[in-house]
C-alpha positions as CSV (number, residue, x, y, z in Angstrom):
1,M,111.8,109.8,88.7
2,R,110.0,111.9,86.2
3,A,106.4,110.5,85.1
4,E,107.7,110.0,81.5
5,E,110.6,107.8,82.6
6,I,108.1,105.7,84.6
7,L,106.1,105.4,81.6
8,D,109.2,104.1,79.5
9,L,109.8,101.6,82.0
10,L,106.2,100.4,82.2
11,R,106.3,100.0,78.4
12,K,108.4,96.9,79.1
13,V,105.1,95.3,80.5
14,E,103.1,93.5,78.0
15,N,99.8,92.2,77.9
16,P,99.6,88.6,77.4
17,I,96.5,88.9,75.6
18,T,97.0,91.5,73.3
19,N,101.0,91.4,73.0
20,M,100.9,95.0,73.3
21,D,102.7,96.8,76.1
22,V,100.5,98.3,78.9
23,V,101.6,102.4,77.9
24,S,100.8,101.9,74.1
25,E,97.2,99.6,74.9
26,G,96.0,102.4,77.2
27,L,95.8,100.3,80.3
28,V,98.5,103.0,81.9
29,S,95.8,106.1,82.4
30,K,97.9,108.3,84.5
31,V,101.3,108.4,86.4
32,E,101.6,111.0,89.4
33,V,104.7,111.8,91.2
34,D,104.2,113.6,94.3
35,E,107.5,114.8,95.3
36,E,106.3,116.2,98.6
37,E,104.6,112.8,99.9
38,K,107.5,111.2,97.8
39,V,105.0,108.7,96.4
40,V,104.4,107.6,92.8
41,R,100.8,106.8,92.0
42,I,100.0,104.8,89.1
43,Y,96.8,104.6,87.4
44,V,95.5,101.8,85.2
45,A,92.1,101.2,83.5
46,F,91.4,98.0,84.3
47,L,87.8,98.3,85.5
48,R,86.9,100.4,82.6
49,N,88.4,97.8,79.8
50,T,86.4,94.6,81.4
51,P,83.3,93.7,80.4
52,A,80.8,93.6,83.3
53,H,80.0,89.8,83.0
54,P,81.2,87.5,85.6
55,F,82.7,85.4,83.1
56,S,85.0,88.2,81.9
57,M,85.5,89.6,85.1
58,A,86.9,86.0,86.5
59,V,89.3,85.7,83.2
60,N,90.8,89.1,83.2
61,W,91.4,88.6,87.0
62,A,94.2,86.2,86.5
63,V,95.4,88.6,83.2
64,Q,95.2,91.8,85.5
65,A,97.1,90.1,88.5
66,G,100.1,88.8,85.8
67,I,100.2,92.5,84.6
68,I,100.3,94.2,88.1
69,R,102.9,91.7,89.2
70,D,105.0,92.5,85.8
71,M,104.6,96.1,86.6
72,V,106.1,95.9,90.1
73,K,109.1,93.8,89.1
74,V,109.9,96.5,86.4
75,L,109.3,99.1,88.8
76,E,110.4,97.8,92.5
77,D,114.2,98.7,92.1
78,K,113.8,101.7,90.6
79,L,111.4,103.7,92.4
80,G,110.5,104.0,96.4
81,Y,107.2,103.7,97.4
82,F,104.6,103.6,94.6
83,E,101.0,102.5,94.5
84,I,99.2,101.4,91.6
85,V,95.3,101.9,91.6
86,D,92.5,101.3,89.5
87,D,91.2,105.0,88.0
88,A,87.5,104.0,88.0
89,S,87.1,102.2,91.0
90,L,90.3,103.8,93.1
91,Q,91.0,100.1,93.9
92,R,94.6,99.8,94.9
93,Y,96.3,96.7,93.4
94,Y,99.8,97.7,95.1
95,P,101.1,97.2,97.3
96,I,98.8,94.7,98.7
97,E,98.1,95.0,102.4
98,E,98.8,92.0,104.8
99,D,94.8,91.8,105.4
100,E,94.2,91.4,101.5
101,I,95.7,88.2,101.2
């Protein structure tokens, strides 16, 4: 699947705070399709868009977790292995490692 097709699928995912889709809002900063490794990496701009205040971070964490959950629902039947990674911290949000639970 091409990056443009993945972005079209991700347009179905809405940020519940702004009611905008995550692509139009700029929360999806890059989609990288690595044919050789057979992996898709989706970079999100969560850290860059979260104020560095403990309250803001706590509130945003729940919203971001919901967005990731919705992204996975939209993509899991269409893609093989894929990762969702923060573009600034490189924190991997998906797939969740067993030791992260």
